Structures are given as structure tokens and as C-alpha cells.
PyMOL Python script that loads the backbone (N, CA, C, O; Angstrom):
from pymol import cmd

cmd.read_pdbstr("""\
ATOM      1  N   MET A   1     -19.181  44.456 -35.603  1.00  0.00           N
ATOM      2  CA  MET A   1     -20.149  45.070 -34.834  1.00  0.00           C
ATOM      3  C   MET A   1     -20.326  44.239 -33.789  1.00  0.00           C
ATOM      4  O   MET A   1     -20.394  43.037 -34.047  1.00  0.00           O
ATOM      5  N   MET A   2     -20.423  44.617 -32.598  1.00  0.00           N
ATOM      6  CA  MET A   2     -20.673  43.820 -31.331  1.00  0.00           C
ATOM      7  C   MET A   2     -22.293  43.786 -31.055  1.00  0.00           C
ATOM      8  O   MET A   2     -22.815  44.866 -31.330  1.00  0.00           O
ATOM      9  N   ALA A   3     -22.975  43.038 -30.695  1.00  0.00           N
ATOM     10  CA  ALA A   3     -24.477  42.781 -30.382  1.00  0.00           C
ATOM     11  C   ALA A   3     -24.350  43.085 -29.068  1.00  0.00           C
ATOM     12  O   ALA A   3     -23.389  42.666 -28.423  1.00  0.00           O
ATOM     13  N   HIS A   4     -25.528  44.025 -28.400  1.00  0.00           N
ATOM     14  CA  HIS A   4     -25.537  44.339 -27.215  1.00  0.00           C
ATOM     15  C   HIS A   4     -26.115  43.289 -26.397  1.00  0.00           C
ATOM     16  O   HIS A   4     -27.176  42.841 -26.832  1.00  0.00           O
ATOM     17  N   ILE A   5     -25.658  42.769 -25.274  1.00  0.00           N
ATOM     18  CA  ILE A   5     -26.055  41.797 -24.411  1.00  0.00           C
ATOM     19  C   ILE A   5     -26.463  42.360 -23.126  1.00  0.00           C
ATOM     20  O   ILE A   5     -25.776  43.254 -22.634  1.00  0.00           O
ATOM     21  N   GLY A   6     -27.585  41.901 -22.486  1.00  0.00           N
ATOM     22  CA  GLY A   6     -27.751  42.323 -21.238  1.00  0.00           C
ATOM     23  C   GLY A   6     -29.154  42.933 -20.927  1.00  0.00           C
ATOM     24  O   GLY A   6     -30.093  42.838 -21.717  1.00  0.00           O
ATOM     25  N   HIS A   7     -29.219  43.479 -19.884  1.00  0.00           N
ATOM     26  CA  HIS A   7     -30.606  43.928 -19.560  1.00  0.00           C
ATOM     27  C   HIS A   7     -30.518  45.421 -19.271  1.00  0.00           C
ATOM     28  O   HIS A   7     -31.496  45.983 -18.778  1.00  0.00           O
ATOM     29  N   GLY A   8     -29.328  46.144 -19.569  1.00  0.00           N
ATOM     30  CA  GLY A   8     -29.291  47.557 -19.278  1.00  0.00           C
ATOM     31  C   GLY A   8     -28.803  48.023 -17.737  1.00  0.00           C
ATOM     32  O   GLY A   8     -28.905  49.164 -17.289  1.00  0.00           O
ATOM     33  N   TRP A   9     -28.218  46.794 -17.004  1.00  0.00           N
ATOM     34  CA  TRP A   9     -27.680  47.098 -15.830  1.00  0.00           C
ATOM     35  C   TRP A   9     -26.457  48.099 -15.785  1.00  0.00           C
ATOM     36  O   TRP A   9     -26.189  48.935 -14.923  1.00  0.00           O
ATOM     37  N   GLU A  10     -25.762  47.767 -17.004  1.00  0.00           N
ATOM     38  CA  GLU A  10     -24.647  48.595 -17.297  1.00  0.00           C
ATOM     39  C   GLU A  10     -24.724  50.078 -17.564  1.00  0.00           C
ATOM     40  O   GLU A  10     -23.769  50.814 -17.809  1.00  0.00           O
ATOM     41  N   ARG A  11     -26.123  50.443 -17.474  1.00  0.00           N
ATOM     42  CA  ARG A  11     -26.557  51.903 -17.827  1.00  0.00           C
ATOM     43  C   ARG A  11     -27.079  52.621 -16.288  1.00  0.00           C
ATOM     44  O   ARG A  11     -27.335  53.825 -16.250  1.00  0.00           O
ATOM     45  N   ILE A  12     -27.187  51.856 -15.204  1.00  0.00           N
ATOM     46  CA  ILE A  12     -27.692  52.104 -13.931  1.00  0.00           C
ATOM     47  C   ILE A  12     -26.818  53.227 -13.411  1.00  0.00           C
ATOM     48  O   ILE A  12     -25.603  53.182 -13.224  1.00  0.00           O
ATOM     49  N   GLY A  13     -27.595  54.180 -13.223  1.00  0.00           N
ATOM     50  CA  GLY A  13     -26.682  55.545 -12.540  1.00  0.00           C
ATOM     51  C   GLY A  13     -26.370  55.251 -11.113  1.00  0.00           C
ATOM     52  O   GLY A  13     -26.941  54.379 -10.457  1.00  0.00           O
ATOM     53  N   ASN A  14     -25.330  56.113 -10.632  1.00  0.00           N
ATOM     54  CA  ASN A  14     -24.670  55.979  -9.423  1.00  0.00           C
ATOM     55  C   ASN A  14     -25.289  55.790  -8.481  1.00  0.00           C
ATOM     56  O   ASN A  14     -25.142  54.834  -7.718  1.00  0.00           O
ATOM     57  N   ARG A  15     -26.372  56.992  -8.345  1.00  0.00           N
ATOM     58  CA  ARG A  15     -27.598  57.098  -7.382  1.00  0.00           C
ATOM     59  C   ARG A  15     -28.227  55.728  -7.108  1.00  0.00           C
ATOM     60  O   ARG A  15     -28.256  55.136  -6.029  1.00  0.00           O
ATOM     61  N   SER A  16     -28.682  55.369  -8.189  1.00  0.00           N
ATOM     62  CA  SER A  16     -29.600  54.031  -8.190  1.00  0.00           C
ATOM     63  C   SER A  16     -28.693  52.845  -7.783  1.00  0.00           C
ATOM     64  O   SER A  16     -29.189  52.038  -6.997  1.00  0.00           O
ATOM     65  N   PHE A  17     -27.431  52.634  -8.214  1.00  0.00           N
ATOM     66  CA  PHE A  17     -26.569  51.908  -7.645  1.00  0.00           C
ATOM     67  C   PHE A  17     -26.379  51.663  -6.275  1.00  0.00           C
ATOM     68  O   PHE A  17     -26.328  50.545  -5.763  1.00  0.00           O
ATOM     69  N   ARG A  18     -26.273  52.756  -5.686  1.00  0.00           N
ATOM     70  CA  ARG A  18     -26.229  53.057  -4.422  1.00  0.00           C
ATOM     71  C   ARG A  18     -27.400  52.595  -3.389  1.00  0.00           C
ATOM     72  O   ARG A  18     -27.352  52.000  -2.313  1.00  0.00           O
ATOM     73  N   ALA A  19     -28.555  53.159  -4.229  1.00  0.00           N
ATOM     74  CA  ALA A  19     -29.896  52.645  -3.475  1.00  0.00           C
ATOM     75  C   ALA A  19     -30.047  51.253  -3.654  1.00  0.00           C
ATOM     76  O   ALA A  19     -30.606  50.629  -2.751  1.00  0.00           O
ATOM     77  N   LEU A  20     -29.680  50.700  -4.580  1.00  0.00           N
ATOM     78  CA  LEU A  20     -29.694  49.101  -4.482  1.00  0.00           C
ATOM     79  C   LEU A  20     -28.774  48.349  -3.754  1.00  0.00           C
ATOM     80  O   LEU A  20     -28.881  47.169  -3.422  1.00  0.00           O
ATOM     81  N   ALA A  21     -27.779  49.193  -3.510  1.00  0.00           N
ATOM     82  CA  ALA A  21     -26.749  48.335  -2.420  1.00  0.00           C
ATOM     83  C   ALA A  21     -27.338  48.690  -1.057  1.00  0.00           C
ATOM     84  O   ALA A  21     -26.878  47.980  -0.163  1.00  0.00           O
ATOM     85  N   VAL A  22     -28.167  49.533  -0.686  1.00  0.00           N
ATOM     86  CA  VAL A  22     -28.436  49.634   0.574  1.00  0.00           C
ATOM     87  C   VAL A  22     -30.025  48.616   0.553  1.00  0.00           C
ATOM     88  O   VAL A  22     -30.362  48.128   1.632  1.00  0.00           O
ATOM     89  N   LEU A  23     -30.546  48.462  -0.175  1.00  0.00           N
ATOM     90  CA  LEU A  23     -31.645  47.532  -0.381  1.00  0.00           C
ATOM     91  C   LEU A  23     -31.183  45.930  -0.313  1.00  0.00           C
ATOM     92  O   LEU A  23     -31.924  45.092   0.202  1.00  0.00           O
ATOM     93  N   LEU A  24     -29.718  45.544  -0.959  1.00  0.00           N
ATOM     94  CA  LEU A  24     -29.170  44.590  -0.874  1.00  0.00           C
ATOM     95  C   LEU A  24     -28.417  44.295   0.513  1.00  0.00           C
ATOM     96  O   LEU A  24     -28.238  43.150   0.928  1.00  0.00           O
ATOM     97  N   ARG A  25     -28.007  45.422   1.167  1.00  0.00           N
ATOM     98  CA  ARG A  25     -27.697  45.247   2.590  1.00  0.00           C
ATOM     99  C   ARG A  25     -28.845  44.549   3.580  1.00  0.00           C
ATOM    100  O   ARG A  25     -28.621  43.603   4.336  1.00  0.00           O
ATOM    101  N   ILE A  26     -30.070  45.195   3.413  1.00  0.00           N
ATOM    102  CA  ILE A  26     -31.279  44.871   3.978  1.00  0.00           C
ATOM    103  C   ILE A  26     -31.397  43.064   3.798  1.00  0.00           C
ATOM    104  O   ILE A  26     -31.464  42.194   4.666  1.00  0.00           O
ATOM    105  N   ARG A  27     -31.387  42.980   2.498  1.00  0.00           N
ATOM    106  CA  ARG A  27     -31.836  41.511   2.167  1.00  0.00           C
ATOM    107  C   ARG A  27     -30.861  40.389   2.821  1.00  0.00           C
ATOM    108  O   ARG A  27     -31.160  39.260   3.210  1.00  0.00           O
ATOM    109  N   ASP A  28     -29.298  41.206   2.825  1.00  0.00           N
ATOM    110  CA  ASP A  28     -28.274  40.144   3.549  1.00  0.00           C
ATOM    111  C   ASP A  28     -28.449  39.938   4.723  1.00  0.00           C
ATOM    112  O   ASP A  28     -28.087  38.860   5.193  1.00  0.00           O
ATOM    113  N   PHE A  29     -29.131  41.037   5.630  1.00  0.00           N
ATOM    114  CA  PHE A  29     -29.236  40.956   7.109  1.00  0.00           C
ATOM    115  C   PHE A  29     -30.531  40.161   7.064  1.00  0.00           C
ATOM    116  O   PHE A  29     -30.572  39.532   8.122  1.00  0.00           O
ATOM    117  N   LEU A  30     -31.405  39.946   6.468  1.00  0.00           N
ATOM    118  CA  LEU A  30     -32.510  39.180   6.811  1.00  0.00           C
ATOM    119  C   LEU A  30     -32.291  37.821   6.398  1.00  0.00           C
ATOM    120  O   LEU A  30     -32.759  36.873   7.029  1.00  0.00           O
ATOM    121  N   SER A  31     -31.533  37.684   5.266  1.00  0.00           N
ATOM    122  CA  SER A  31     -31.065  36.366   4.634  1.00  0.00           C
ATOM    123  C   SER A  31     -29.559  36.412   4.333  1.00  0.00           C
ATOM    124  O   SER A  31     -29.254  36.668   3.168  1.00  0.00           O
ATOM    125  N   PRO A  32     -28.469  36.177   5.319  1.00  0.00           N
ATOM    126  CA  PRO A  32     -27.173  35.970   4.913  1.00  0.00           C
ATOM    127  C   PRO A  32     -26.542  35.273   3.603  1.00  0.00           C
ATOM    128  O   PRO A  32     -26.823  34.127   3.253  1.00  0.00           O
ATOM    129  N   PRO A  33     -25.728  36.053   2.991  1.00  0.00           N
ATOM    130  CA  PRO A  33     -25.306  35.300   1.642  1.00  0.00           C
ATOM    131  C   PRO A  33     -24.649  33.884   2.293  1.00  0.00           C
ATOM    132  O   PRO A  33     -25.006  32.916   1.621  1.00  0.00           O
ATOM    133  N   SER A  34     -24.056  33.633   3.071  1.00  0.00           N
ATOM    134  CA  SER A  34     -23.356  32.618   3.513  1.00  0.00           C
ATOM    135  C   SER A  34     -24.230  31.660   3.685  1.00  0.00           C
ATOM    136  O   SER A  34     -23.823  30.584   3.244  1.00  0.00           O
ATOM    137  N   ARG A  35     -25.442  31.626   4.230  1.00  0.00           N
ATOM    138  CA  ARG A  35     -26.404  30.552   4.361  1.00  0.00           C
ATOM    139  C   ARG A  35     -27.107  30.083   3.108  1.00  0.00           C
ATOM    140  O   ARG A  35     -27.620  28.967   3.016  1.00  0.00           O
ATOM    141  N   ARG A  36     -27.104  31.036   2.099  1.00  0.00           N
ATOM    142  CA  ARG A  36     -27.757  30.777   0.760  1.00  0.00           C
ATOM    143  C   ARG A  36     -26.674  30.033  -0.005  1.00  0.00           C
ATOM    144  O   ARG A  36     -26.983  29.036  -0.659  1.00  0.00           O
ATOM    145  N   ALA A  37     -25.539  30.427   0.039  1.00  0.00           N
ATOM    146  CA  ALA A  37     -24.429  30.163  -0.778  1.00  0.00           C
ATOM    147  C   ALA A  37     -24.309  28.646  -0.381  1.00  0.00           C
ATOM    148  O   ALA A  37     -24.296  27.837  -1.310  1.00  0.00           O
ATOM    149  N   GLU A  38     -24.217  28.165   0.960  1.00  0.00           N
ATOM    150  CA  GLU A  38     -23.852  26.800   1.175  1.00  0.00           C
ATOM    151  C   GLU A  38     -25.042  25.735   0.653  1.00  0.00           C
ATOM    152  O   GLU A  38     -24.857  24.518   0.627  1.00  0.00           O
ATOM    153  N   LEU A  39     -26.182  26.326   0.278  1.00  0.00           N
ATOM    154  CA  LEU A  39     -26.899  25.419  -0.634  1.00  0.00           C
ATOM    155  C   LEU A  39     -26.542  25.262  -1.881  1.00  0.00           C
ATOM    156  O   LEU A  39     -27.203  24.410  -2.475  1.00  0.00           O
ATOM    157  N   TRP A  40     -25.612  25.861  -2.568  1.00  0.00           N
ATOM    158  CA  TRP A  40     -25.314  25.494  -3.935  1.00  0.00           C
ATOM    159  C   TRP A  40     -24.343  24.559  -4.321  1.00  0.00           C
ATOM    160  O   TRP A  40     -23.890  24.447  -5.460  1.00  0.00           O
ATOM    161  N   GLY A  41     -23.992  23.789  -3.193  1.00  0.00           N
ATOM    162  CA  GLY A  41     -22.982  22.847  -3.411  1.00  0.00           C
ATOM    163  C   GLY A  41     -21.615  23.236  -3.783  1.00  0.00           C
ATOM    164  O   GLY A  41     -20.926  22.490  -4.479  1.00  0.00           O
ATOM    165  N   ILE A  42     -21.074  24.678  -3.234  1.00  0.00           N
ATOM    166  CA  ILE A  42     -19.716  25.143  -3.608  1.00  0.00           C
ATOM    167  C   ILE A  42     -18.980  24.361  -2.617  1.00  0.00           C
ATOM    168  O   ILE A  42     -19.500  24.126  -1.527  1.00  0.00           O
ATOM    169  N   SER A  43     -17.765  23.922  -2.922  1.00  0.00           N
ATOM    170  CA  SER A  43     -16.754  23.218  -2.032  1.00  0.00           C
ATOM    171  C   SER A  43     -15.335  23.583  -2.318  1.00  0.00           C
ATOM    172  O   SER A  43     -14.806  24.129  -3.287  1.00  0.00           O
ATOM    173  N   ALA A  44     -14.877  23.123  -1.193  1.00  0.00           N
ATOM    174  CA  ALA A  44     -13.302  23.449  -1.134  1.00  0.00           C
ATOM    175  C   ALA A  44     -12.544  23.309  -2.502  1.00  0.00           C
ATOM    176  O   ALA A  44     -12.647  22.220  -3.067  1.00  0.00           O
ATOM    177  N   GLY A  45     -11.933  24.108  -2.983  1.00  0.00           N
ATOM    178  CA  GLY A  45     -10.872  23.981  -4.142  1.00  0.00           C
ATOM    179  C   GLY A  45     -11.749  24.098  -5.461  1.00  0.00           C
ATOM    180  O   GLY A  45     -11.336  23.719  -6.557  1.00  0.00           O
ATOM    181  N   ASP A  46     -13.032  24.675  -5.241  1.00  0.00           N
ATOM    182  CA  ASP A  46     -13.970  24.821  -6.635  1.00  0.00           C
ATOM    183  C   ASP A  46     -13.476  26.201  -7.050  1.00  0.00           C
ATOM    184  O   ASP A  46     -12.616  26.801  -6.406  1.00  0.00           O
ATOM    185  N   THR A  47     -14.044  26.677  -8.138  1.00  0.00           N
ATOM    186  CA  THR A  47     -13.821  28.128  -8.744  1.00  0.00           C
ATOM    187  C   THR A  47     -14.924  28.464  -9.116  1.00  0.00           C
ATOM    188  O   THR A  47     -15.693  27.762  -9.773  1.00  0.00           O
ATOM    189  N   VAL A  48     -15.155  29.793  -8.659  1.00  0.00           N
ATOM    190  CA  VAL A  48     -16.652  30.249  -8.701  1.00  0.00           C
ATOM    191  C   VAL A  48     -16.514  31.586  -9.336  1.00  0.00           C
ATOM    192  O   VAL A  48     -15.708  32.441  -8.968  1.00  0.00           O
ATOM    193  N   VAL A  49     -17.447  31.717 -10.421  1.00  0.00           N
ATOM    194  CA  VAL A  49     -17.562  33.411 -10.710  1.00  0.00           C
ATOM    195  C   VAL A  49     -18.926  33.851 -10.607  1.00  0.00           C
ATOM    196  O   VAL A  49     -19.974  33.385 -11.056  1.00  0.00           O
ATOM    197  N   ASP A  50     -18.653  34.892  -9.887  1.00  0.00           N
ATOM    198  CA  ASP A  50     -19.777  35.860  -9.637  1.00  0.00           C
ATOM    199  C   ASP A  50     -20.223  36.794 -10.667  1.00  0.00           C
ATOM    200  O   ASP A  50     -19.926  37.958 -10.398  1.00  0.00           O
ATOM    201  N   TYR A  51     -20.816  36.638 -11.708  1.00  0.00           N
ATOM    202  CA  TYR A  51     -21.169  37.220 -12.991  1.00  0.00           C
ATOM    203  C   TYR A  51     -22.198  38.212 -12.402  1.00  0.00           C
ATOM    204  O   TYR A  51     -23.216  37.785 -11.857  1.00  0.00           O
ATOM    205  N   GLY A  52     -21.895  39.759 -12.528  1.00  0.00           N
ATOM    206  CA  GLY A  52     -22.880  40.633 -12.337  1.00  0.00           C
ATOM    207  C   GLY A  52     -22.901  40.597 -10.549  1.00  0.00           C
ATOM    208  O   GLY A  52     -23.959  40.469  -9.932  1.00  0.00           O
ATOM    209  N   CYS A  53     -21.769  40.710  -9.977  1.00  0.00           N
ATOM    210  CA  CYS A  53     -21.552  40.739  -8.587  1.00  0.00           C
ATOM    211  C   CYS A  53     -22.207  41.956  -7.802  1.00  0.00           C
ATOM    212  O   CYS A  53     -22.601  41.904  -6.637  1.00  0.00           O
ATOM    213  N   GLY A  54     -22.250  42.971  -8.575  1.00  0.00           N
ATOM    214  CA  GLY A  54     -22.871  44.310  -7.752  1.00  0.00           C
ATOM    215  C   GLY A  54     -21.868  44.528  -6.474  1.00  0.00           C
ATOM    216  O   GLY A  54     -20.640  44.604  -6.531  1.00  0.00           O
ATOM    217  N   THR A  55     -22.677  44.610  -5.332  1.00  0.00           N
ATOM    218  CA  THR A  55     -22.051  44.907  -4.199  1.00  0.00           C
ATOM    219  C   THR A  55     -21.036  43.811  -3.601  1.00  0.00           C
ATOM    220  O   THR A  55     -20.460  43.932  -2.519  1.00  0.00           O
ATOM    221  N   GLY A  56     -20.921  42.819  -4.403  1.00  0.00           N
ATOM    222  CA  GLY A  56     -20.019  41.708  -3.614  1.00  0.00           C
ATOM    223  C   GLY A  56     -20.286  41.105  -2.533  1.00  0.00           C
ATOM    224  O   GLY A  56     -19.424  40.542  -1.858  1.00  0.00           O
ATOM    225  N   SER A  57     -21.685  41.159  -2.198  1.00  0.00           N
ATOM    226  CA  SER A  57     -22.094  40.362  -1.182  1.00  0.00           C
ATOM    227  C   SER A  57     -21.801  39.010  -0.636  1.00  0.00           C
ATOM    228  O   SER A  57     -21.508  38.562   0.473  1.00  0.00           O
ATOM    229  N   TYR A  58     -21.974  38.564  -1.737  1.00  0.00           N
ATOM    230  CA  TYR A  58     -21.731  36.871  -1.835  1.00  0.00           C
ATOM    231  C   TYR A  58     -20.117  36.428  -1.922  1.00  0.00           C
ATOM    232  O   TYR A  58     -19.766  35.264  -1.731  1.00  0.00           O
ATOM    233  N   LEU A  59     -19.265  37.415  -2.206  1.00  0.00           N
ATOM    234  CA  LEU A  59     -17.790  37.164  -2.315  1.00  0.00           C
ATOM    235  C   LEU A  59     -17.294  36.388  -1.082  1.00  0.00           C
ATOM    236  O   LEU A  59     -16.816  35.260  -1.207  1.00  0.00           O
ATOM    237  N   PRO A  60     -17.407  36.985   0.082  1.00  0.00           N
ATOM    238  CA  PRO A  60     -16.905  36.541   1.339  1.00  0.00           C
ATOM    239  C   PRO A  60     -17.289  35.075   1.419  1.00  0.00           C
ATOM    240  O   PRO A  60     -16.423  34.218   1.595  1.00  0.00           O
ATOM    241  N   ALA A  61     -18.542  34.782   1.294  1.00  0.00           N
ATOM    242  CA  ALA A  61     -19.172  33.409   1.501  1.00  0.00           C
ATOM    243  C   ALA A  61     -18.399  32.532   0.655  1.00  0.00           C
ATOM    244  O   ALA A  61     -17.800  31.586   1.168  1.00  0.00           O
ATOM    245  N   PHE A  62     -18.344  32.764  -0.706  1.00  0.00           N
ATOM    246  CA  PHE A  62     -17.757  32.109  -1.612  1.00  0.00           C
ATOM    247  C   PHE A  62     -16.287  31.765  -1.464  1.00  0.00           C
ATOM    248  O   PHE A  62     -15.837  30.654  -1.745  1.00  0.00           O
ATOM    249  N   ALA A  63     -15.520  32.837  -0.981  1.00  0.00           N
ATOM    250  CA  ALA A  63     -14.230  32.759  -0.628  1.00  0.00           C
ATOM    251  C   ALA A  63     -13.966  31.539   0.559  1.00  0.00           C
ATOM    252  O   ALA A  63     -13.085  30.679   0.583  1.00  0.00           O
ATOM    253  N   ASP A  64     -14.960  31.778   1.428  1.00  0.00           N
ATOM    254  CA  ASP A  64     -14.770  30.631   2.739  1.00  0.00           C
ATOM    255  C   ASP A  64     -15.154  29.373   2.369  1.00  0.00           C
ATOM    256  O   ASP A  64     -14.541  28.480   2.953  1.00  0.00           O
ATOM    257  N   LEU A  65     -16.063  28.994   1.500  1.00  0.00           N
ATOM    258  CA  LEU A  65     -16.440  27.888   0.863  1.00  0.00           C
ATOM    259  C   LEU A  65     -15.380  27.245  -0.142  1.00  0.00           C
ATOM    260  O   LEU A  65     -15.275  26.019  -0.171  1.00  0.00           O
ATOM    261  N   VAL A  66     -14.571  28.069  -0.989  1.00  0.00           N
ATOM    262  CA  VAL A  66     -13.738  27.430  -1.701  1.00  0.00           C
ATOM    263  C   VAL A  66     -12.396  27.315  -1.052  1.00  0.00           C
ATOM    264  O   VAL A  66     -11.456  26.644  -1.478  1.00  0.00           O
ATOM    265  N   GLY A  67     -12.416  28.007  -0.034  1.00  0.00           N
ATOM    266  CA  GLY A  67     -10.759  28.117   0.752  1.00  0.00           C
ATOM    267  C   GLY A  67      -9.759  28.404  -0.156  1.00  0.00           C
ATOM    268  O   GLY A  67      -9.850  28.742  -1.336  1.00  0.00           O
ATOM    269  N   ARG A  68      -8.892  28.244   0.470  1.00  0.00           N
ATOM    270  CA  ARG A  68      -7.199  28.476  -0.157  1.00  0.00           C
ATOM    271  C   ARG A  68      -6.839  27.806  -1.486  1.00  0.00           C
ATOM    272  O   ARG A  68      -6.013  28.242  -2.287  1.00  0.00           O
ATOM    273  N   GLY A  69      -7.584  26.666  -1.619  1.00  0.00           N
ATOM    274  CA  GLY A  69      -7.211  26.066  -2.817  1.00  0.00           C
ATOM    275  C   GLY A  69      -8.105  26.354  -4.117  1.00  0.00           C
ATOM    276  O   GLY A  69      -7.864  25.805  -5.191  1.00  0.00           O
ATOM    277  N   GLY A  70      -9.205  27.301  -3.922  1.00  0.00           N
ATOM    278  CA  GLY A  70     -10.297  27.547  -4.792  1.00  0.00           C
ATOM    279  C   GLY A  70      -9.999  28.888  -5.264  1.00  0.00           C
ATOM    280  O   GLY A  70      -9.210  29.621  -4.667  1.00  0.00           O
ATOM    281  N   ARG A  71     -10.624  29.230  -6.341  1.00  0.00           N
ATOM    282  CA  ARG A  71     -10.866  30.583  -6.798  1.00  0.00           C
ATOM    283  C   ARG A  71     -12.159  31.496  -6.700  1.00  0.00           C
ATOM    284  O   ARG A  71     -13.219  30.882  -6.580  1.00  0.00           O
ATOM    285  N   VAL A  72     -12.210  32.763  -6.733  1.00  0.00           N
ATOM    286  CA  VAL A  72     -13.445  33.382  -6.849  1.00  0.00           C
ATOM    287  C   VAL A  72     -13.229  34.596  -7.644  1.00  0.00           C
ATOM    288  O   VAL A  72     -12.426  35.486  -7.366  1.00  0.00           O
ATOM    289  N   TYR A  73     -14.102  34.551  -8.775  1.00  0.00           N
ATOM    290  CA  TYR A  73     -13.951  35.890  -9.684  1.00  0.00           C
ATOM    291  C   TYR A  73     -15.129  36.652  -9.414  1.00  0.00           C
ATOM    292  O   TYR A  73     -16.145  36.059  -9.052  1.00  0.00           O
ATOM    293  N   ALA A  74     -15.116  37.921  -9.548  1.00  0.00           N
ATOM    294  CA  ALA A  74     -16.060  38.831  -9.373  1.00  0.00           C
ATOM    295  C   ALA A  74     -16.064  39.654 -10.720  1.00  0.00           C
ATOM    296  O   ALA A  74     -15.086  40.350 -10.994  1.00  0.00           O
ATOM    297  N   LEU A  75     -17.180  39.581 -11.583  1.00  0.00           N
ATOM    298  CA  LEU A  75     -17.240  40.208 -12.656  1.00  0.00           C
ATOM    299  C   LEU A  75     -18.471  41.447 -12.485  1.00  0.00           C
ATOM    300  O   LEU A  75     -19.391  41.157 -11.719  1.00  0.00           O
ATOM    301  N   ASP A  76     -18.507  42.432 -12.979  1.00  0.00           N
ATOM    302  CA  ASP A  76     -19.521  43.508 -13.130  1.00  0.00           C
ATOM    303  C   ASP A  76     -19.228  44.452 -14.192  1.00  0.00           C
ATOM    304  O   ASP A  76     -18.073  44.526 -14.613  1.00  0.00           O
ATOM    305  N   VAL A  77     -20.195  45.218 -14.696  1.00  0.00           N
ATOM    306  CA  VAL A  77     -19.721  46.221 -15.924  1.00  0.00           C
ATOM    307  C   VAL A  77     -19.964  47.447 -15.196  1.00  0.00           C
ATOM    308  O   VAL A  77     -19.479  48.437 -15.743  1.00  0.00           O
ATOM    309  N   HIS A  78     -20.713  47.699 -13.884  1.00  0.00           N
ATOM    310  CA  HIS A  78     -20.997  49.157 -13.260  1.00  0.00           C
ATOM    311  C   HIS A  78     -19.494  49.588 -12.532  1.00  0.00           C
ATOM    312  O   HIS A  78     -18.761  48.880 -11.841  1.00  0.00           O
ATOM    313  N   PRO A  79     -19.335  50.899 -12.919  1.00  0.00           N
ATOM    314  CA  PRO A  79     -17.865  51.251 -12.423  1.00  0.00           C
ATOM    315  C   PRO A  79     -17.946  51.306 -10.888  1.00  0.00           C
ATOM    316  O   PRO A  79     -16.851  51.065 -10.380  1.00  0.00           O
ATOM    317  N   LEU A  80     -18.828  51.529 -10.092  1.00  0.00           N
ATOM    318  CA  LEU A  80     -18.929  51.378  -8.807  1.00  0.00           C
ATOM    319  C   LEU A  80     -18.755  50.225  -8.232  1.00  0.00           C
ATOM    320  O   LEU A  80     -18.085  50.064  -7.211  1.00  0.00           O
ATOM    321  N   ALA A  81     -19.360  49.327  -8.861  1.00  0.00           N
ATOM    322  CA  ALA A  81     -18.997  47.720  -8.380  1.00  0.00           C
ATOM    323  C   ALA A  81     -17.713  47.552  -8.474  1.00  0.00           C
ATOM    324  O   ALA A  81     -17.101  47.167  -7.478  1.00  0.00           O
ATOM    325  N   ILE A  82     -17.040  47.803  -9.675  1.00  0.00           N
ATOM    326  CA  ILE A  82     -15.740  47.555  -9.991  1.00  0.00           C
ATOM    327  C   ILE A  82     -14.905  48.092  -8.684  1.00  0.00           C
ATOM    328  O   ILE A  82     -14.310  47.352  -7.901  1.00  0.00           O
ATOM    329  N   ALA A  83     -14.974  49.462  -8.603  1.00  0.00           N
ATOM    330  CA  ALA A  83     -14.255  50.341  -7.630  1.00  0.00           C
ATOM    331  C   ALA A  83     -14.169  49.712  -6.317  1.00  0.00           C
ATOM    332  O   ALA A  83     -13.127  49.548  -5.684  1.00  0.00           O
ATOM    333  N   ARG A  84     -15.449  49.343  -5.924  1.00  0.00           N
ATOM    334  CA  ARG A  84     -15.993  48.862  -4.609  1.00  0.00           C
ATOM    335  C   ARG A  84     -15.073  47.511  -4.365  1.00  0.00           C
ATOM    336  O   ARG A  84     -14.526  47.352  -3.273  1.00  0.00           O
ATOM    337  N   ARG A  85     -14.922  46.516  -5.462  1.00  0.00           N
ATOM    338  CA  ARG A  85     -14.370  45.182  -5.347  1.00  0.00           C
ATOM    339  C   ARG A  85     -12.777  45.480  -5.535  1.00  0.00           C
ATOM    340  O   ARG A  85     -11.926  44.772  -4.996  1.00  0.00           O
ATOM    341  N   SER A  86     -12.524  46.390  -6.200  1.00  0.00           N
ATOM    342  CA  SER A  86     -10.651  46.358  -6.491  1.00  0.00           C
ATOM    343  C   SER A  86     -10.198  47.336  -5.537  1.00  0.00           C
ATOM    344  O   SER A  86      -9.093  47.814  -5.791  1.00  0.00           O
ATOM    345  N   GLY A  87     -10.812  47.773  -4.447  1.00  0.00           N
ATOM    346  CA  GLY A  87     -10.223  48.811  -3.757  1.00  0.00           C
ATOM    347  C   GLY A  87     -10.291  48.207  -2.480  1.00  0.00           C
ATOM    348  O   GLY A  87      -9.857  48.800  -1.492  1.00  0.00           O
TER     349      GLY A  87
END
""", "prot")
cmd.dss("prot")
cmd.show_as("cartoon", "prot")
cmd.util.cbc("prot")
cmd.orient("prot")
């Protein structure tokens, strides 16, 4: 038997996920993810895991920071987040 881990984000409806995506775009416009990601000490060649990547707004910034020698992994449980990042 597996224990349930998490806060219920895996059960968020598609409509709610889309509304959250709009709010995150506004957040990212006001405070770009690239500016925030630079503060976290990510360097060329690093490996970054964005656990709960959601809309993936940090992924381009992470990819730029780690460069060709690094890796960025995006993990999420919501089907729309997975479809968005894999497509």
C-alpha cells in the first residue's frame, strides 16, 4: 500500500490549472523567472530538477543557466502540465 504524499495538486481540475497558468503569467511578467533563478546559484553544468513544474515558466531560465553541459528535469503530476512540457 502506498501512502499519499502531497497537498492535492494532482487533483486540481483542468479549468483551475488554466486559471493558475494565467496568474503565473502575470507573476512572470512582473517578476521574470530568469531574474529569480539567477539568485539561486545555478551554474553552467549543473543539474536542476523542477519538481512540480506546473506551467514550466522556470524551465527556459534553468536551461540558459545550466547551458549545454547541464540538465534540467521537469516533473509534475497534472496531465496538462505534462502535455504542455512534452509537446
